[in-house]
Steps between C-alpha positions, in 0.01 A plus 500: 500500500202699378632500147557123512151447630361716222685293237369182653142627478550589134641157417195325648243706315168343391644454149681191633295182423336336804634164615336203325293272719397239240709226336779615273468477124782244500310272736184536295692414186650193668159386623355532149791304351467235772128455428577414136720200585349164405608145424391224266585132478626355174656182370880498510501496120372860502834619637693277263336668201599849611808660350810486714503876581134494604541182702799649680295794628177309571423464869385143554529207739412129499151406613430126488573237238566666164331824603659836573379824655544806279474844659320770306401862506133553415442849367123532449467150359816502287743258665875493446787328671619663822858627497744593772415866435135428584601365840708813559211724397260319735740476793460121508796269555533174310450313827170678569366477143306176546314632806415829327365316196292267718345804668420660164351181359282449806346842442466449125348150518221563746291192414544260796650155446238225524463136403249214519588158638519218244452743211694730271422870534628797305505805729709689247328783317732489200709791618854539367634422850276207597783247504696744718266399781740209546736749664255587779636249750302622799167469321575146386612399847176633647289327233680169559438532874127540432449270205767229516713372215537749214590415142520778242585545134601817317534408134494866393552838659128581515369160612518331839326176598468390863389169652456421871546144624489371142417139425705313236216568255516874569878500455459324169239755392729786599791345309285474185394866533865603519596281205236674291581852620878525536603436135267773372582761766626835375701538823559146630593445864518129576358162390552365852268450794616660824411424859541723802717387793646664809809574292306656215409360159631174359429320177285188490577209272264469205183307595479147365273449205185302574516148344 
């Protein structure tokens, strides 16, 4: 018994590393990978122009109208399409991806959503992800509860126009802005006007031209 006790004392000498109290390196790595997940909105034609192998591995989903959500990995400003391996590295399931991206976008796009009744405002600050604000459902629901009817346009990835309780004249003005912006956009999103509802975004028909 004494000899066994002596062996036990030798095996638990101070040379043995102390137990770790902080997060594991694996968890830290997953958290870092998770923080890089983003999403953008593009016209459906963007996917159609990708090669078949790239399109097959691109993580995307329908948004509204002819728009799709594309999931990305943003590595210090250089964005690339998210792959299944990125989800594995971040410990995020496909079902949880949308919620994780919404969280990341909320913390990246810190400028609050605002609008002015009967006018067109442009809260966007020409950030690469400005049109991705459309994915922040909770913020739009809260703004609609405060401000009333919301109509928005995102002709390009870095531009977002918002109108609260717009008159027909304001809708016409917004439609003209989009017509002039969308065709020249380097990264086009949509030529449509969208309105917020309890079920999310829906497309509006094009405003009638003034006689």
